[in-house]
C-alpha positions in Angstrom: 5.5 21.3 -14.8 3.3 19.6 -17.4 3.5 15.9 -16.6 2.2 12.9 -18.6 1.7 9.6 -16.8 1.2 6.7 -19.1 -0.6 3.9 -17.4 -3.4 4.6 -14.9 -3.1 1.6 -12.7 -2.2 1.5 -9.1 1.3 3.1 -9.6 0.3 5.5 -12.3 -2.8 6.9 -10.6 -1.0 7.4 -7.3 2.0 9.1 -9.0 -0.4 11.4 -10.9 -2.3 12.5 -7.9 0.9 13.1 -5.8 2.3 15.4 -8.4 -1.0 17.2 -8.5 -0.6 17.7 -4.7 2.7 19.3 -5.4 1.2 21.8 -7.8 1.9 20.3 -11.2 -0.5 19.8 -14.1 -1.0 16.2 -14.9 -2.5 14.2 -17.7 -3.2 10.5 -17.3 -3.0 8.4 -20.4 -4.4 4.9 -20.9 -5.7 2.9 -23.8 -8.4 1.3 -21.7 -11.4 3.5 -22.2 -13.3 2.1 -19.2 -10.5 3.1 -16.9 -10.4 6.6 -18.3 -14.1 7.0 -18.1 -14.1 5.8 -14.4 -11.2 8.1 -13.4 -12.7 11.1 -15.2 -15.9 10.6 -13.2 -13.9 10.4 -10.0 -14.0 6.6 -9.5 -11.0 4.4 -8.9 -10.9 1.0 -10.7 -9.0 -0.5 -7.8 -9.1 -0.2 -4.0 -6.5 2.1 -2.2 -7.4 4.0 1.0 -7.6 7.8 0.6 -6.9 7.9 -3.1 -10.4 8.4 -4.4 -10.9 11.5 -2.2 -7.7 12.9 -3.7 -8.9 12.1 -7.2 -12.1 14.0 -6.6 -10.2 17.0 -5.2 -7.9 17.3 -8.2 -10.6 16.7 -10.8 -12.6 19.5 -9.2 -9.6 21.8 -9.2 -8.8 20.8 -12.8 -5.2 19.8 -11.9 -5.6 16.4 -13.6 -7.2 15.1 -16.8 -7.4 11.7 -18.4 -7.3 10.7 -22.0 -6.9 7.9 -24.5 -5.3 10.3 -27.2 -1.7 9.1 -27.2 -0.4 11.5 -29.8 -1.8 14.7 -28.3 -0.8 13.7 -24.7 2.9 13.1 -25.7 3.2 16.3 -27.7 1.7 18.5 -25.0 3.8 17.3 -22.1 7.5 17.7 -21.3 8.0 15.0 -18.6 6.6 11.6 -19.4 6.3 8.9 -16.8 6.0 5.3 -17.9 3.8 3.5 -15.4 2.6 0.5 -17.3 2.6 -3.1 -16.2 5.6 -5.4 -16.4 4.0 -8.8 -15.7 6.0 -12.0 -15.1 7.0 -13.5 -18.5 8.7 -16.7 -19.5 11.0 -18.3 -16.8 10.2 -15.4 -14.4 11.6 -12.6 -16.5 9.7 -9.3 -16.7 7.6 -8.9 -19.8 8.5 -5.5 -21.3 5.9 -5.5 -24.1 3.9 -2.6 -22.7 7.0 -0.6 -21.9 8.2 -1.2 -25.5 4.9 -0.1 -27.0 5.0 3.1 -24.9 8.6 3.9 -25.9 7.7 3.4 -29.6 4.8 5.8 -29.3 6.9 8.4 -27.6 9.5 8.2 -30.4 6.7 8.4 -33.0 5.0 11.5 -31.6 7.9 13.4 -29.9 7.9 17.0 -31.1 10.5 18.5 -28.7 12.9 17.6 -25.9 11.3 15.3 -23.3 12.4 13.6 -20.1 11.1 10.0 -20.3 10.9 8.5 -16.8 10.6 4.7 -16.2 8.7 4.3 -12.9 7.5 0.8 -13.8 9.6 -1.9 -12.2 11.9 -3.0 -15.0 15.1 -5.2 -15.3 18.6 -3.8 -15.2 19.4 -2.4 -18.7 15.8 -1.3 -19.5 16.6 2.4 -19.7 19.0 1.7 -22.5 16.4 -0.4 -24.3 13.8 2.4 -23.9 16.3 4.8 -25.4 16.9 2.6 -28.4 13.2 2.0 -29.0 12.5 5.7 -29.0 15.3 6.5 -31.4 14.2 3.7 -33.8 10.7 5.2 -34.0 11.6 8.9 -34.4 10.7 10.3 -37.8 13.5 12.9 -37.3 16.1 13.0 -34.6 15.0 15.0 -31.5 17.0 15.0 -28.2 15.6 13.4 -25.1 16.7 11.7 -21.9 15.6 8.5 -20.2 15.6 8.5 -16.4 15.1 5.5 -14.0 12.9 6.6 -11.1 11.5 3.5 -9.4 8.5 3.5 -7.1 8.5 2.2 -3.6 4.8 2.1 -2.8 3.1 -0.4 -0.5 -0.4 -1.5 -1.5 -2.7 -0.3 1.2 -0.6 2.7 2.2 0.4 4.0 -1.2 -0.8 7.5 -0.5 1.3 7.9 2.6 4.3 6.3 0.9 4.1 8.7 -2.0 3.7 11.8 0.1 6.4 10.8 2.6 8.8 8.6 0.8 11.8 7.0 2.6 14.0 8.0 -0.4 13.8 9.1 -4.0 16.1 7.3 -6.5 17.1 9.2 -9.7 19.1 7.2 -12.2 20.5 9.3 -15.1 23.8 10.3 -16.7 22.3 13.5 -18.1 22.8 16.7 -16.1 19.9 18.4 -17.9 17.5 15.5 -16.9 18.9 15.4 -13.4 18.2 19.1 -12.9 14.6 18.7 -14.2 14.0 15.7 -11.9 15.5 17.6 -8.9 13.1 20.5 -9.6 10.2 18.0 -9.9 11.0 16.5 -6.4 12.2 19.7 -4.7 9.3 19.7 -2.2 9.7 16.2 -1.0 11.5 15.9 2.4 13.6 12.8 2.1 17.1 11.6 1.0 17.7 11.6 -2.8 19.9 8.9 -4.3 21.6 10.1 -7.4 23.0 7.3 -9.6 23.0 5.9 -13.1 20.0 4.0 -14.6 21.4 0.5 -14.1 22.0 1.0 -10.4 18.6 2.7 -10.0 16.9 -0.3 -11.6 18.9 -2.7 -9.4 17.9 -0.8 -6.2 14.2 -1.5 -6.8 14.7 -5.2 -7.3 17.3 -5.5 -4.5 14.9 -3.7 -2.0 11.9 -5.9 -2.7 14.0 -9.1 -2.8 15.5 -8.2 0.6 12.1 -7.7 2.2 10.9 -11.0 0.7 13.9 -12.6 2.2 13.0 -11.3 5.7 9.5 -12.8 5.3 10.8 -16.2 4.2 13.4 -16.2 6.9 10.9 -15.7 9.7 8.5 -18.2 8.2 11.2 -20.9 8.0 12.3 -20.1 11.5 8.6 -20.4 12.6 8.6 -24.0 11.5 11.5 -24.8 13.8 9.8 -22.8 16.6 6.7 -25.0 16.1 8.8 -28.1 16.6 10.4 -26.6 19.7 7.3 -25.2 21.2 8.5 -21.6 20.9 6.3 -18.6 20.2 7.8 -17.1 17.1 6.2 -13.7 17.9 8.5 -13.4 20.9 11.5 -14.3 18.6 10.4 -11.7 16.1 10.1 -9.0 18.8 13.4 -9.9 20.3 15.4 -9.7 17.0 13.4 -6.9 15.6 14.4 -4.5 18.4 18.0 -4.7 17.1 18.2 -1.5 15.0 20.4 -3.4 12.5 17.5 -5.8 11.7 14.3 -3.8 12.5 10.8 -5.2 13.2 9.2 -4.9 9.8 8.6 -7.9 7.6 9.4 -10.3 10.5 5.8 -11.4 11.1 5.3 -15.1 10.5 2.4 -16.0 8.3 1.5 -17.8 5.1 4.0 -16.1 2.9 4.2 -13.1 0.7 2.0 -12.5 -2.3 0.7 -9.5 -4.4 2.0 -8.0 -7.6 5.5 -7.0 -6.5 7.4 -9.5 -4.4 6.8 -12.7 -6.4 7.4 -10.9 -9.7 10.4 -8.9 -8.7 12.2 -11.8 -6.9 11.8 -14.0 -9.9 12.9 -11.3 -12.3 16.1 -10.7 -10.3 16.8 -14.4 -10.3 16.3 -14.5 -14.1 18.6 -11.5 -14.5 21.3 -13.3 -12.5 20.8 -16.5 -14.5 21.1 -14.6 -17.8 24.4 -13.2 -16.6 25.8 -16.6 -15.4 25.2 -16.0 -11.7 23.3 -18.0 -9.1 21.5 -16.1 -6.3 21.2 -19.1 -4.0 19.7 -17.1 -1.1 16.9 -15.7 -3.2 16.4 -19.1 -4.8 15.7 -20.5 -1.3 13.4 -17.5 -0.5 11.1 -18.5 -3.4 11.1 -22.2 -2.3 10.2 -21.4 1.3 7.5 -19.0 0.2 5.9 -21.5 -2.1 5.8 -24.2 0.6 4.5 -22.0 3.4 0.8 -22.2 2.6 1.2 -26.0 2.2 2.9 -26.1 5.6 -0.1 -24.4 7.1 -2.5 -26.7 5.3 -0.8 -29.6 6.9 -1.4 -28.1 10.4 -5.1 -27.6 9.5 -5.5 -31.2 8.3 -3.7 -32.7 11.4 -6.0 -30.7 13.8 -9.1 -31.7 12.0 -8.3 -35.4 11.9 -6.5 -35.8 8.6 -9.4 -36.1 6.3 -11.2 -32.8 5.3 -13.7 -34.4 2.8 -17.2 -33.3 3.5 -16.2 -30.5 5.9 -17.4 -26.9 5.6 -14.6 -24.3 6.2 -14.8 -20.5 6.3 -12.0 -18.5 4.8 -11.7 -14.9 6.0 -9.7 -12.7 3.7 -9.0 -13.1 0.0 -6.6 -10.3 -0.8 -2.9 -11.0 -0.2 -2.8 -8.4 2.5 -5.1 -5.9 4.3 -6.2 -2.6 2.8 -6.1 -3.7 -0.9 -8.2 -5.6 -3.3 -5.2 -7.3 -4.9 -5.5 -11.1 -5.0 -2.5 -11.7 -7.2 -0.4 -14.5 -5.8 -2.5 -14.4 -2.6 -1.8 -17.2 -0.2 -5.5 -17.2 0.6 -6.3 -18.5 -2.9 -3.7 -21.2 -2.6 -5.4 -22.3 0.6 -8.8 -22.3 -1.1 -7.6 -24.4 -4.0 -6.2 -27.0 -1.6 -9.4 -27.1 0.4 -11.4 -27.6 -2.8 -9.0 -30.4 -3.8 -9.9 -32.1 -0.5 -13.6 -31.8 -1.4 -14.3 -29.1 1.3 -17.3 -26.8 1.1 -15.6 -23.3 1.2 -17.4 -20.3 2.4 -15.5 -17.0 2.0 -15.6 -13.4 3.1 -13.5 -10.3 2.4 -14.3 -6.6 3.2 -13.3 -5.4 -0.3 -12.7 -8.3 -2.7 -15.6 -9.9 -4.6 -15.3 -13.1 -6.5 -18.0 -12.3 -9.0 -15.6 -12.2 -12.0 -13.4 -15.1 -10.8 -13.7 -18.7 -11.8 -13.8 -19.4 -8.0 -17.2 -17.8 -7.8 -18.6 -21.1 -9.3 -17.2 -23.3 -6.5 -16.9 -20.9 -3.5 -19.8 -19.3 -1.6 -19.1 -15.7 -0.7 -21.1 -13.9 1.9 -21.6 -10.2 2.8 -21.1 -10.7 6.5 -18.7 -12.8 8.7 -21.7 -14.2 10.6 -23.2 -15.7 7.5 -19.8 -17.0 6.4 -18.9 -18.9 9.6 -22.5 -20.3 10.1 -22.4 -24.1 10.2 -18.7 -24.4 9.6 -16.2 -26.9 11.0 -13.4 -24.3 11.1 -12.4 -20.7 10.3 -9.2 -19.9 8.5 -7.9 -16.3 8.9 -6.0 -15.6 5.7 -5.8 -11.8 5.6 -5.0 -9.4 8.5 -7.9 -7.0 8.0 -8.7 -4.9 11.1 -12.3 -6.0 10.7 -11.3 -9.5 11.7 -9.2 -8.4 14.6 -12.2 -6.6 16.2 -14.7 -9.5 15.7 -16.7 -10.7 18.7 -15.7 -14.3 18.6 -17.8 -15.1 21.6 -20.9 -14.3 19.5 -19.6 -16.2 16.5 -18.8 -19.4 18.3 -22.5 -20.6 18.7 -22.9 -20.2 14.9 -20.2 -22.8 14.2 -20.4 -26.5 14.0 -16.9 -27.0 15.5 -15.0 -24.2 17.3 -11.7 -24.3 15.3 -9.7 -21.1 14.4 -6.7 -21.4 12.2 -4.9 -18.1 12.3 -2.6 -17.8 9.2 -1.6 -14.3 10.2 -1.1 -14.7 14.0 -3.4 -11.7 14.4 -5.6 -12.9 17.3 -5.0 -13.1 21.0 -4.5 -16.9 21.5 -5.3 -16.9 25.2 -8.4 -14.8 24.7 -10.0 -16.9 22.0 -9.1 -20.1 23.8 -10.8 -18.8 26.9 -14.0 -18.6 24.8 -13.7 -22.3 24.1 -12.0 -22.3 20.7 -9.3 -24.6 19.5 -6.8 -22.0 18.2 -3.8 -22.8 16.0 -1.6 -20.2 14.5 1.9 -20.4 13.0 4.3 -21.1 15.9 2.0 -19.0 18.1 2.5 -21.1 21.3 
């Protein structure tokens, strides 16, 4: 099929390349000329393992092209995926400005029947809005169908998730569109959920909110474990082995971040509010998550004597999780801001993220190596679970530090091992 993907960000680029892998001809459309130039030359404008190699492959094979020409791209393709951003708007609701702009363009330039697929994460009822926006902008009536087909990609493992999805959700009431979508996904080996657009849109929000709930649950439980002297990792393992619960997202830490969980949970809460309902469990999930970095900061302060003024602290990891350069809603940045409030000299390191274009670059020193970062520090705070940090030789790093304190916000190190090296180690209920 000839597929147009509108929006060449994380979701759009991954979606484009996976369909190329399945033998389709794909055009990537974006109004940002810098992104298009970078992608055309085989360079990603974000970090995602394995994706740049796939981009080079399909540019070389001419399976993919990129353009800023909206009219031509819409007219030449029969299946159009909307993959633009839906940032958090007022009161937590999703801002559909970019989706609306795309829908209006599709209506304006549509020349024959199209299947318009919303892959962006959008509130329940958006498919109907997209339909109306397209109709209002059509010069003459042309038939089309709107399908909800949410993405379930994890940053850092998007390529694997796209090639081997747990499920594919197709939300449409049109048999014609359903047949086309089934043909599009025929080579994917996974369950396919056939439903209507509203249910499809709800599935995406419900899935992310449930995972966020698991994270907040184990983090709140970890605080109680701290009081009782219990290792929360043992508790996570014990309950995670129950197949009804599962081990994933039960790892205590500093809370969830990134572009999806915070935005999606708040959007679902706002949808409930607009419809006169209270999702009290999710409301608590948000509150626990917001307070988790602050809880960890209190542990840091207590261990270092209560007053952090004048101390030098190294922060290892800036992204909200490993294998991505996404710092949106990152607990690490919350920790850094609190440290700066306490007049701490902050030294930072991340294998991928660079603070060059961030306001933090003026007040935070970032170094190329961990050795430089920890040199002369009173403590190290591990904020992101990069493999680079798990494999560090802490015995060699200890002499570089002023005081041997490690605060492990991800419970990623072997407590006994680092303590045997002479470190004061504090994790999150990692007794």
